[in-house]
C-alpha positions in Angstrom: -169.5 6.8 92.3 -167.1 4.9 90.1 -168.6 2.9 87.3 -167.4 -0.7 86.8 -166.9 -2.2 83.3 -169.1 -5.4 83.1 -167.6 -7.5 80.3 -170.8 -9.5 80.2 -172.9 -6.4 79.4 -170.9 -4.7 76.7 -172.6 -4.5 73.3 -171.0 -6.4 70.4 -170.9 -4.4 67.1 -170.4 -7.6 65.0 -170.2 -11.2 66.3 -166.7 -11.6 67.7 -165.4 -8.2 66.5 -166.0 -4.8 67.9 -167.7 -3.8 71.1 -169.3 -0.7 72.6 -169.2 0.6 76.2 -171.6 3.3 77.5 -171.9 5.1 80.8 -168.2 4.9 81.5 -166.1 8.0 82.4 -162.6 7.2 81.1 -161.1 10.0 83.2 -162.5 9.3 86.6 -163.5 5.6 86.4 -160.2 4.1 85.2 -159.2 2.0 88.2 -156.6 -0.8 87.9 -159.5 -3.3 87.7 -161.4 -1.4 85.1 -158.2 -1.0 83.0 -157.6 -4.7 83.2 -161.2 -5.4 82.0 -160.8 -2.7 79.3 -157.6 -4.4 78.0 -159.3 -7.8 78.1 -162.2 -6.4 76.0 -159.8 -5.0 73.4 -158.0 -8.4 73.3 -161.3 -10.3 72.8 -163.0 -7.9 70.4 -160.1 -6.1 68.7 -161.9 -2.7 68.7 -163.7 -1.1 71.7 -165.8 2.1 71.5 -166.3 4.1 74.7 -169.2 6.6 74.1 -168.8 10.0 75.7 -165.5 9.1 77.4 -165.1 12.6 79.0 -161.4 12.6 78.1 -159.3 15.7 77.5 -156.0 15.8 75.7 -154.2 15.3 79.0 -156.3 12.4 80.3 -156.3 10.8 76.8 -152.5 10.7 76.9 -152.6 9.4 80.5 -155.0 6.6 79.6 -152.8 5.7 76.6 -149.7 5.5 78.8 -151.4 2.8 80.9 -151.2 0.5 77.8 -147.5 1.1 77.3 -144.8 3.3 76.0 -146.1 6.0 73.6 -145.1 6.9 70.1 -145.0 10.6 69.0 -145.2 12.8 65.9 -141.6 14.1 66.1 -140.4 12.3 62.9 -143.3 13.8 60.9 -142.5 17.4 62.0 -138.7 17.2 61.9 -138.6 19.0 58.5 -140.2 22.0 60.0 -144.0 21.4 59.8 -145.7 22.8 62.8 -147.7 20.4 65.0 -151.3 21.7 65.2 -151.8 20.0 68.6 -150.3 20.9 72.0 -148.8 17.4 72.6 -146.5 15.4 70.4 -148.1 12.2 71.6 -151.3 12.9 69.6 -151.6 12.1 65.8 -154.1 12.8 63.0 -155.7 10.0 60.8 -155.4 8.1 57.4 -158.0 7.1 54.8 -156.4 3.9 53.6 -156.7 0.5 55.4 -153.5 0.3 57.5 -152.0 -0.6 60.8 -150.2 2.2 62.7 -146.4 2.4 62.5 -145.9 -0.9 60.6 -143.3 1.0 58.5 -141.1 1.6 61.5 -138.6 -0.9 63.0 -140.9 -1.2 66.1 -144.5 -1.4 65.2 -147.5 -0.1 67.2 -149.8 -2.1 69.5 -152.8 -0.2 70.8 -154.2 3.1 69.4 -156.7 5.3 71.1 -158.6 7.7 68.8 -160.7 10.5 70.5 -163.3 12.7 68.7 -163.0 16.4 69.5 -165.1 17.9 66.6 -167.4 16.0 64.2 -169.2 16.8 61.0 -173.0 16.6 60.9 -174.5 13.1 61.1 -174.8 11.4 57.8 -172.0 13.4 56.0 -169.3 10.7 56.3 -166.3 10.3 58.4 -166.9 6.9 60.1 -163.8 4.8 61.0 -163.7 1.3 59.5 -161.9 -1.6 61.1 -161.0 -5.0 59.5 -160.8 -8.2 61.5 -157.5 -9.8 60.4 -157.8 -12.7 62.8 -161.1 -14.0 61.5 -160.1 -13.3 57.9 -157.1 -15.6 58.4 -159.4 -18.3 59.9 -161.6 -18.1 56.8 -158.9 -18.4 54.2 -159.2 -21.3 51.8 -157.0 -24.2 53.0 -154.6 -24.0 50.0 -153.9 -20.3 50.5 -153.5 -20.8 54.3 -151.0 -23.6 53.9 -149.1 -21.6 51.3 -148.7 -18.7 53.7 -147.7 -21.0 56.6 -145.3 -23.0 54.6 -143.5 -20.1 53.0 -143.6 -17.7 56.0 -143.7 -14.7 53.7 -142.2 -11.3 54.8 -143.7 -8.0 53.7 -142.0 -4.6 53.5 -144.1 -1.8 54.8 -143.5 1.8 53.5 -145.3 4.9 54.7 -144.3 6.7 51.5 -145.8 3.9 49.4 -149.2 4.5 51.1 -148.8 8.2 50.8 -148.3 7.8 47.0 -151.5 5.7 46.9 -153.4 8.4 48.6 -151.9 11.4 46.8 -150.2 10.1 43.6 -149.7 13.5 42.0 -148.3 15.2 45.1 -145.8 12.4 45.6 -145.2 11.6 41.9 -141.4 12.1 42.1 -140.9 10.2 45.3 -139.4 6.7 45.2 -140.3 4.7 48.3 -137.5 2.2 47.6 -135.0 5.0 48.4 -136.2 5.0 52.0 -136.1 2.3 54.8 -139.0 -0.1 55.1 -140.3 -2.1 58.0 -140.1 -5.9 57.5 -142.8 -8.0 59.2 -144.1 -11.6 58.7 -147.5 -11.7 57.1 -148.8 -14.6 59.2 -148.3 -14.2 62.9 -149.8 -15.5 66.1 -151.5 -12.7 68.0 -149.8 -13.1 71.4 -152.6 -11.7 73.6 -155.4 -13.9 72.2 -153.3 -16.9 70.9 -155.1 -16.6 67.5 -153.4 -16.7 64.1 -153.5 -13.3 62.3 -152.8 -11.6 59.0 -150.4 -8.7 59.6 -151.1 -6.7 56.4 -151.8 -3.0 55.5 -151.9 -0.5 52.6 -148.3 0.3 53.6 -147.4 -3.0 51.8 -147.1 -2.8 48.0 -147.7 -6.5 47.2 -149.6 -9.6 48.4 -152.7 -8.0 46.9 -154.8 -11.2 47.0 -154.5 -11.4 50.8 -155.2 -7.8 51.4 -158.4 -7.9 49.3 -159.5 -11.0 51.2 -159.0 -9.4 54.6 -160.9 -6.2 53.7 -164.1 -8.0 52.5 -167.3 -6.4 54.0 -167.9 -9.5 56.2 -164.7 -8.7 58.1 -165.3 -5.0 58.4 -167.2 -2.9 60.9 -167.7 0.9 60.7 -167.9 3.0 63.8 -170.2 5.9 63.7 -168.9 8.8 65.7 -171.9 10.2 67.6 -170.5 13.0 69.8 -167.3 14.7 70.8 -165.7 12.6 73.5 -166.3 9.3 71.8 -163.2 7.1 72.1 -162.2 4.1 70.1 -159.4 1.8 71.3 -158.0 -1.0 69.0 -155.1 -3.4 68.7 -153.1 -2.7 65.6 -151.5 -6.2 65.7 -154.9 -7.8 64.9 -156.9 -5.2 63.0 -156.6 -2.7 60.1 -158.4 0.6 60.1 -159.2 3.6 57.8 -161.3 6.7 57.7 -164.5 6.3 55.6 -165.2 9.4 53.5 -168.7 10.5 52.7 -170.0 12.6 49.8 -170.1 15.7 51.9 -167.4 15.0 54.6 -164.8 17.4 53.0 -167.2 20.3 53.6 -167.0 20.0 57.4 -164.3 20.3 60.0 -163.3 17.1 61.8 -160.9 17.0 64.7 -159.7 13.5 65.7 -156.7 12.9 67.9 -154.9 9.6 68.2 -152.5 8.3 70.9 -150.5 5.3 69.8 -148.7 2.8 72.0 -145.5 1.0 71.0 -145.8 -2.8 70.7 -144.1 -4.8 73.4 -144.8 -8.4 72.1 -142.0 -10.7 70.9 -142.8 -9.8 67.2 -142.9 -6.0 67.9 -139.6 -5.4 65.9 -140.5 -7.9 63.1 -137.3 -8.7 61.2 -135.9 -5.2 61.7 -132.9 -4.1 63.6 -133.7 -2.6 67.1 -133.4 1.0 66.2 -134.9 4.3 67.5 -135.1 5.6 63.9 -138.7 6.2 62.8 -140.0 7.2 59.4 -141.2 10.7 58.8 -142.0 12.8 55.7 -139.1 14.1 53.6 
């Protein structure tokens, strides 16, 4: 019997941000109506966790394709690095607060992160998400009016965030020598109609706004309970990062992400429409 997603019965993680669905097989129960309800839940809550989704690599990619055209890892392995996964449509994660693919001409919309192997409970490895719609709502009026009046543009660089994460390894790398994605900081989130801060660790300025949006009151942390747990989020209205624990480095953790290209009117930001995507030099 196919389960039906009841939007009135999903569990909120934090008021207005993040929700959890249990008892739903994302391989066999994903009818057109259930997909519509799932997409509505992601629009409303920003982040949706499906516990024990029953997804494989193949059905993970199939579900992601229902959200839109998929991104892939080809730019990251173009220099010869071997992909550890069978499918180029699946990615690994990042420990800084970011939005996926903001450094490319066309940014990402949805991402779907599936747990395959987890460290023991309590050893770290949660995934944190920041609510950039509510954080815009809560800005002081002076800052909000400054952002709206000046319509600031930020340059996003994957290499900048890589240097933040591993400064010694990337010590000789100058991000300014590589293309950057240009996107307005304040945008209207098209699916919900709410105003939003489009910011990330990929940006190397506007620190005041970034710190504001990542305050604990805007952040939820998703505890991964079992392989098969799936988290779906909208990159155009949330940031996310991996939360390390004191012992997390001791244990193997296998997380695989499928990412969907954005199809909104602001998908390309202020960039030329180009198929070029940033990889690692």
